[in-house]
Each structure stands twice: as C-alpha cells, then as structure tokens.
C-alpha positions in Angstrom: 34.2 -40.8 -58.9 30.9 -40.5 -60.9 28.4 -43.3 -60.4 28.2 -45.6 -63.4 24.9 -46.5 -65.0 24.6 -49.4 -67.5 21.3 -50.1 -69.3 20.1 -53.4 -70.8 17.3 -53.1 -73.3 15.3 -56.2 -74.3 12.5 -56.3 -76.8 9.5 -58.2 -75.4 8.7 -61.5 -77.1 10.4 -60.1 -80.1 9.6 -62.7 -82.9 6.0 -63.1 -81.8 5.6 -59.3 -81.3 7.0 -58.6 -84.8 4.3 -60.9 -86.2 1.5 -59.2 -84.1 2.8 -55.8 -85.2 2.8 -56.6 -89.0 -0.3 -58.8 -88.8 -2.7 -56.8 -86.6 -5.4 -59.5 -86.5 -3.0 -61.4 -84.3 -2.7 -58.8 -81.5 -3.9 -60.2 -78.3 -3.8 -63.8 -79.6 -1.4 -66.7 -78.6 1.2 -66.7 -81.3 3.9 -69.4 -81.7 6.8 -68.7 -84.1 8.9 -71.6 -85.2 9.2 -74.9 -87.2 5.9 -76.2 -88.4 7.0 -79.9 -88.9 6.8 -82.8 -86.5 10.3 -81.9 -85.1 9.7 -78.1 -85.1 10.9 -76.0 -82.2 9.4 -72.8 -80.9 11.6 -69.8 -81.8 9.3 -67.3 -80.1 6.0 -67.2 -78.1 3.8 -64.2 -77.4 2.9 -63.4 -73.8 -0.6 -64.7 -74.6 0.9 -68.1 -75.5 3.2 -68.0 -72.5 0.1 -67.9 -70.2 -0.5 -71.5 -71.3 3.0 -72.6 -70.5 4.5 -72.3 -74.1 8.0 -70.9 -74.3 11.0 -70.6 -76.7 13.1 -73.8 -77.4 10.1 -76.0 -76.5 9.1 -78.6 -79.1 6.4 -77.0 -81.2 4.2 -80.1 -80.9 4.1 -79.7 -77.1 3.5 -75.9 -77.3 0.5 -76.5 -79.6 -0.9 -79.0 -77.2 -0.5 -76.6 -74.3 -2.2 -73.7 -76.1 -4.8 -75.7 -77.9 -7.1 -74.6 -80.7 -6.4 -70.9 -80.0 -2.8 -71.2 -81.1 -1.6 -69.3 -84.2 1.5 -71.1 -85.5 3.7 -69.2 -88.0 7.1 -69.8 -89.7 9.8 -67.4 -88.8 10.4 -64.4 -91.1 14.1 -63.5 -90.5 14.2 -60.7 -93.0 11.4 -58.9 -91.1 13.0 -59.4 -87.7 16.4 -58.1 -89.0 14.8 -55.0 -90.4 12.9 -54.2 -87.2 16.0 -54.9 -85.1 18.0 -52.4 -87.3 15.2 -49.8 -86.8 15.3 -50.3 -83.0 19.1 -50.0 -82.8 19.1 -47.0 -85.1 16.6 -45.4 -82.7 18.8 -46.2 -79.7 22.0 -44.9 -81.3 20.3 -41.5 -81.9 20.5 -41.1 -78.1 23.3 -43.5 -77.2 26.1 -43.6 -79.8 27.8 -46.8 -78.4 25.7 -49.9 -78.1 26.8 -53.5 -77.3 24.3 -55.6 -79.2 23.9 -59.1 -77.9 21.3 -60.3 -80.4 18.6 -59.0 -82.6 16.5 -58.0 -79.6 18.8 -56.9 -76.8 21.7 -54.5 -76.2 23.7 -52.8 -73.5 24.3 -49.1 -73.3 26.2 -46.8 -71.0 25.1 -43.2 -71.7 27.8 -40.7 -70.9 25.1 -38.2 -69.8 24.0 -40.5 -67.0 27.4 -40.7 -65.3 26.8 -39.5 -61.7 23.0 -39.2 -62.3 20.5 -40.0 -59.6 17.8 -42.7 -59.9 15.1 -40.2 -60.9 17.2 -39.0 -63.8 17.9 -42.5 -65.0 14.2 -43.4 -64.9 13.3 -40.4 -67.0 16.0 -41.2 -69.5 15.0 -44.8 -69.8 11.3 -43.9 -70.0 12.0 -41.6 -73.0 14.1 -44.3 -74.6 11.3 -46.8 -74.4 8.9 -44.2 -75.8 11.2 -43.5 -78.7 11.4 -47.2 -79.6 7.7 -47.6 -79.5 7.0 -44.5 -81.5 9.6 -45.4 -84.1 9.0 -49.1 -84.5 5.7 -50.0 -82.7 7.6 -52.5 -80.5 7.7 -52.7 -76.7 11.1 -52.8 -74.9 11.8 -53.5 -71.3 14.9 -51.8 -69.7 16.9 -52.6 -66.6 19.5 -50.2 -65.2 22.3 -50.7 -62.6 25.9 -50.3 -61.9 27.0 -53.0 -64.3 25.9 -55.4 -67.0 24.9 -58.2 -64.6 22.5 -56.1 -62.6 21.2 -54.3 -65.7 20.3 -57.6 -67.5 18.7 -59.0 -64.4 16.7 -55.8 -64.1 15.3 -56.0 -67.6 14.2 -59.6 -67.0 12.4 -58.6 -63.8 10.8 -55.6 -65.6 9.2 -57.7 -68.3 6.7 -57.4 -69.8 6.6 -53.7 -70.8 8.5 -52.4 -67.8 11.4 -50.5 -66.4 13.5 -51.3 -63.4 16.3 -49.0 -62.1 18.1 -50.9 -59.3 19.4 -48.5 -56.7 23.0 -49.1 -55.7 22.1 -49.8 -52.1 19.6 -52.5 -53.2 21.9 -54.4 -55.7 23.4 -57.0 -53.4 20.2 -57.9 -51.7 18.5 -58.4 -55.1 21.5 -60.3 -56.6 22.1 -62.6 -53.6 18.5 -63.8 -53.4 18.4 -65.1 -57.0 19.1 -68.7 -58.0 22.7 -69.2 -58.9 21.7 -70.1 -62.5 20.8 -66.4 -63.0 24.5 -65.5 -62.7 26.1 -64.7 -66.1 28.3 -67.7 -67.0 26.6 -70.4 -64.9 25.2 -73.1 -67.2 23.4 -76.3 -66.4 26.5 -78.3 -65.7 28.0 -75.7 -63.3 24.5 -75.3 -61.7 24.3 -79.0 -61.0 27.8 -79.1 -59.6 27.0 -76.2 -57.2 23.7 -77.6 -56.2 25.3 -80.9 -55.1 27.5 -78.8 -52.8 24.4 -77.0 -51.4 25.1 -73.8 -53.2 21.6 -72.7 -54.4 21.7 -68.9 -54.7 24.1 -66.3 -55.9 24.5 -65.3 -52.3 25.7 -68.8 -51.4 28.3 -68.5 -54.1 29.3 -65.0 -53.0 29.9 -66.3 -49.4 32.5 -68.8 -50.5 36.2 -68.0 -50.2 37.5 -67.1 -53.7 39.9 -70.1 -53.7 37.0 -72.5 -53.1 35.0 -70.9 -56.0 38.0 -71.4 -58.2 38.4 -75.0 -57.2 34.7 -75.7 -58.0 34.3 -73.6 -61.2 37.8 -73.6 -62.5 40.9 -71.4 -62.0 40.0 -69.4 -65.1 36.4 -68.5 -64.7 35.8 -69.2 -61.0 37.3 -66.0 -59.6 35.5 -63.9 -62.2 32.1 -65.5 -61.3 32.8 -65.0 -57.6 33.4 -61.2 -58.3 30.1 -61.0 -60.2 28.3 -62.8 -57.3 29.7 -60.1 -55.0 28.4 -57.3 -57.2 31.8 -56.3 -58.7 31.1 -55.8 -62.4 33.4 -53.3 -64.2 33.1 -54.8 -67.7 32.9 -52.0 -70.3 30.1 -51.5 -72.8 31.7 -51.8 -76.2 30.6 -52.2 -79.8 30.4 -56.0 -80.4 32.7 -57.4 -83.0 30.9 -59.7 -85.4 31.5 -63.4 -84.5 33.0 -65.6 -87.2 31.4 -68.7 -85.7 28.6 -69.5 -83.2 28.6 -72.7 -81.2 27.3 -74.6 -78.2 28.8 -77.5 -76.3 28.1 -79.6 -73.2 30.3 -81.6 -71.0 28.5 -84.7 -69.6 28.8 -86.0 -66.1 28.7 -89.6 -67.6 30.6 -90.5 -70.8 28.5 -91.2 -73.9 29.2 -94.7 -75.1 26.4 -95.4 -77.6 25.3 -93.8 -80.9 21.7 -93.0 -79.8 23.0 -91.0 -76.9 25.4 -89.2 -79.1 22.7 -88.3 -81.6 20.5 -86.8 -78.9 23.5 -84.8 -77.6 24.3 -83.5 -81.1 20.6 -82.5 -81.6 20.6 -80.6 -78.3 23.9 -78.7 -79.2 22.7 -78.0 -82.7 19.5 -76.4 -81.3 21.4 -74.4 -78.7 23.9 -73.1 -81.4 20.9 -72.4 -83.7 19.3 -70.2 -81.1 22.5 -68.1 -81.0 22.7 -68.1 -84.8 19.1 -66.9 -85.1 19.6 -64.3 -82.3 22.5 -63.0 -84.4 20.2 -62.6 -87.4 22.5 -64.7 -89.6 22.7 -67.9 -91.6 25.5 -70.5 -91.8 27.1 -72.5 -94.5 29.5 -74.7 -92.6 28.6 -77.1 -89.7 31.3 -78.2 -87.3 31.0 -81.1 -84.8 33.4 -81.3 -81.9 33.8 -84.5 -79.7 36.1 -84.6 -76.7 36.9 -88.2 -75.7 37.4 -89.5 -72.2 41.1 -89.3 -72.7 40.7 -85.6 -73.4 41.7 -85.9 -77.1 39.5 -83.9 -79.5 37.9 -85.0 -82.7 36.6 -82.3 -85.1 34.7 -82.8 -88.3 33.0 -80.3 -90.6 30.7 -80.1 -93.6 30.0 -77.3 -96.0 26.5 -76.9 -97.4 25.8 -75.6 -101.0 24.2 -72.4 -99.5 23.9 -70.5 -96.3 20.8 -71.4 -94.3 19.1 -70.8 -90.9 16.9 -73.9 -91.2 17.4 -75.8 -88.0 16.4 -79.2 -89.6 19.0 -78.8 -92.4 21.7 -77.8 -90.0 20.9 -80.6 -87.5 20.9 -83.2 -90.3 24.3 -82.0 -91.4 25.6 -82.2 -87.9 24.2 -85.7 -87.4 26.0 -86.9 -90.5 29.3 -86.0 -88.9 28.8 -88.2 -85.8 31.4 -90.9 -85.0 30.2 -94.0 -83.3 31.5 -94.1 -79.6 31.8 -97.9 -79.9 34.5 -97.3 -82.6 36.3 -94.1 -81.3 35.8 -94.5 -77.5 33.7 -92.9 -74.8 32.9 -89.2 -75.3 32.6 -86.6 -72.5 31.9 -83.4 -74.5 29.8 -82.7 -77.5 29.7 -79.4 -79.4 28.1 -78.1 -82.6 29.3 -74.9 -84.3 28.2 -73.0 -87.3 30.6 -71.0 -89.5 30.6 -69.4 -92.9 28.2 -66.9 -91.5 26.3 -64.4 -93.6 23.4 -62.0 -93.0 21.5 -63.4 -96.1 20.1 -66.9 -96.0 19.3 -68.5 -99.3 16.3 -70.5 -98.4 16.0 -73.6 -100.5 12.7 -73.7 -102.4 12.2 -77.4 -101.7 14.1 -78.3 -98.5 12.4 -81.7 -98.2 13.8 -82.7 -101.6 17.3 -81.4 -100.7 17.2 -83.7 -97.7 16.2 -86.7 -99.9 19.1 -85.8 -102.2 21.5 -85.9 -99.2 20.4 -89.5 -98.5 18.1 -88.6 -95.5 15.1 -90.8 -95.6 13.4 -89.9 -92.3 10.8 -87.2 -92.9 11.3 -84.1 -90.7 8.1 -82.3 -91.8 4.5 -83.3 -91.0 3.7 -83.2 -94.7 7.1 -83.8 -96.3 6.5 -85.3 -99.8 8.2 -88.5 -101.0 10.4 -88.3 -104.0 7.6 -89.6 -106.2 4.6 -87.7 -104.7 2.5 -85.6 -106.9 3.0 -81.9 -106.3 0.4 -80.3 -104.0 -1.0 -77.2 -105.8 -1.7 -75.6 -102.4 1.9 -76.1 -101.2 3.0 -72.6 -102.2 0.2 -71.1 -100.1 1.4 -72.4 -96.7 0.1 -70.6 -93.6 2.1 -67.5 -92.9 3.2 -66.9 -96.5 3.3 -63.2 -97.6 1.2 -62.5 -100.7 -0.1 -59.6 -102.7 -3.1 -58.9 -104.8 -3.6 -55.9 -107.2 -7.1 -55.2 -105.7 -6.6 -56.1 -102.0 -3.0 -55.2 -101.4 -0.5 -57.0 -99.1 -1.6 -60.0 -97.0 -0.7 -63.3 -95.5 -2.1 -66.8 -95.9 -4.2 -68.1 -93.1 -5.0 -71.4 -94.7 -5.4 -73.3 -97.9 -7.0 -76.5 -99.3 -9.8 -77.9 -101.4 -8.9 -75.5 -104.2 -9.1 -72.3 -102.2 -6.8 -70.1 -100.2 -7.8 -67.8 -97.3 -5.8 -64.6 -97.1 -5.9 -61.9 -94.4 -5.1 -58.6 -96.2 -3.3 -56.3 -93.7 0.0 -54.7 -92.8 1.5 -52.8 -89.8 -0.3 -49.6 -90.7 -3.7 -50.9 -91.7 -5.1 -52.2 -88.5 -6.9 -55.6 -88.6 -7.8 -56.4 -92.2 -10.4 -58.4 -94.0 -10.0 -62.1 -94.7 -10.9 -63.2 -98.3 -11.2 -66.6 -99.8 -9.8 -66.9 -103.3 -9.2 -69.6 -105.8 -5.8 -71.1 -105.3 -5.1 -70.6 -109.0 -6.1 -67.0 -109.0 -3.7 -65.4 -111.4 -3.7 -62.1 -109.5 -2.5 -63.7 -106.3 1.2 -64.0 -106.0 4.0 -64.2 -103.4 5.2 -61.0 -101.9 8.2 -59.5 -100.1 7.7 -60.0 -96.3 9.2 -56.5 -95.8 6.1 -55.0 -97.4 4.2 -56.0 -94.3 6.0 -53.2 -92.5 4.5 -50.5 -94.7 
C-alpha cells in the first residue's frame, strides 16, 4: 500500500501580514489588527508584535500596553483578507485540485502525486508550493506534512514562522506523544482540565490508557476517536469542505452559573469564540442564537435577527447579551453557547454603529470615542486611522492619523514600496474614501 502524505498549509500571521503587504511602511513593525474601542479584541498580531507577548483573542487594550508606543493598531479589512485568501487557494488548486479549507488562512491537501513518495520528494513539492504562494500573492505560508491531518497540522505549527516540516513516519509517535494533551484535535479546555486532574498531561499519557478508560473520561462518542488519534491512527480523508450554515461555540462549566453577571461573562466569551470562527470563515451573520442548558439538562434557545449581516463583534455580542435569561428565574445553567446564522460572504457595515446601538437601547459605550446621541459630529471621524483613501495626484493611501483640521495619509499600495506621508486639510475636496481592494494593486 502506498504511503499517504497529508499537507497542512497555514498562512503566517495572516491578517497582520495582509496589512504589511498592502501597506509597505508597516513591514517589520509590530502590527495589531482588531477592534479599536475600549472593549476591542486582537484579531491578528504580526510576529513583531508577538515578540512583546501580544496575540490573537487578547483584549486590544492589553496588547497595546504590552507593545507600547511602537504598536500600529488597525481595524480589520475583511474584503482584503477574503481576496488574498482566494488568490492563495487558487494558487494551491493549480497544483492540488482538492483542498479542504478550514478558514481564510489554512487548508489541508493530499496530492495524489505524493502517494508513496519519500521524504525528499515531499520536501521538494512543499518547497515549490510555498514559493508559488509567495510569488503569486506576496504572502508567506508554513507547511506541515505527515501521514494524517493531525500530524500535518502539528507540523505546520512547529514550522512557523516561514517554515516547512515533513514528519518522517518513524518519528511521528515520538513527536505526538511528547506534546501537551491540549494539542490533540478535539481536546478543549474542559476536557484538558478533566484529564489534568487525572494526571494525564501529554498525548502520550492519553495514548497509554485502555480505550475503555478513555471513553469513560471523554465520552463514549468521542473518547475512542481521540484515543485513536493519540496513538497515531488518523485515516480521515481530505475532502472539499461544505459551507457551514451556522458557526457556534459553547462551554460546559464545572460549576453551575447561578447569577446574571456570571452568565453575561460566559455569553461574551462564547460570542468571541464563535466570532473567531465566523471571521476565519470570511463571512458575516445576520442571526444570533443563544443556547442555555440548565442543570436539569433541559435546553433553552433564543434567537434574534439583525437588520443586516455583520461581522462586528460588538454588535453581535450586544445582540447575544440581550437574549440572556436570568438564572435566578430559570434555574442554574451548566452550558452556555452562542451561534451565528444567516451567514453571507458580504457584510453590510453600518455607517454609524454607535448610533445603531443607541437605537437598540444600549447605553453603555463600547468605543473609546463613541458619540452620545446629541454630540456634535466630528469632522475628522471619517478619517479614522486605517481608512483607505484616494487622491487624484497622490493615488491610493491610508489614513495614519487625523485631528486639528488636518489628516495625515500614507500613499502606498502592495506594489509601490513604502510611500510618502502627506498632511492634507481634512476638508480637501480631492481626498475621498477608496475601495480597500485598490491597495492590492
């Protein structure tokens, strides 16, 4: 039987790398992509920012403190990320027709031409694949290769940044068994804690258990499958991924939730986790669903539909919080989940999200500079940092800062190299908003 080779390709620090690619001045600088408000969350951090301890899913306020004055903080530009992702996957499909995409920045492949190949052949193939991606898109991808999805994904993680790791068949178990049990596909924080309390710290510890014991700890449905993965048995096929109709995240708590503040924190955490999956999918949601499993195992589900599809975390979280039911009234809650449905690839970003939240009856500000309903409009508000603009003389650029009647713009795109910064009157009639995709030109 021919030896199987599965590849996992992962774009390095994708969101931040996309910003550095299209805004060349930022190359080599610590870039943070995410929400700019008081409750903003990091969606992506460049490797330069990670050196300071910043990472994805961290509160933006904390990441900014860690990086300090050197930090460049930008709002996400989903349309740019989706376009670059499509270019990467088109490049891959030219060599590997079948891809199992996991998100905007990662995918599995199982090239038919590598069946039975030796390690040197696999390394050559993967090296060429990485070069094609870089030549076509300007992005850097790390690749892991092994006998199955589990090893391939672990390999790409170990190869980062800008690396390649082909795991030899004879080395797979030693590599796998030395890793923390959390690295195993399907082991989340609750399962990790349960295993840790039993002294099971590594994947090797889990692999050494009798399968019946693994099933009793992790469940009769998933336990045996996780035990097989821990022992290096991974025959899951690489198949084109069907588009999900809903993304969600849920957590079962060791101690029942009995108070509203606890529930609100749990909903916010699940909303964030589901939002990470939504953004990785490159889509927006119109419907928010909250699922509560009570201590008696009965389930309460509530949903709300927004007037437009959005990928704005704050809007989605506010909608989820409005669906909360007080545990004092409904009883103790053991599981909290948040899901997003009504998915689309096009998000209609509201022009004034702060005012939309006021209209919904939300009075607590979620932005550093959110206006009150009666505040005078800020003439510089349309020139927020990170906004794409254009000028008939200087071309395409992005706003670095604005205030005191002026706006500073860095005029550059992917192909120009670092461009000049120019300070213009904020009311300059020749300066106007631009399509973010023009930064790819």
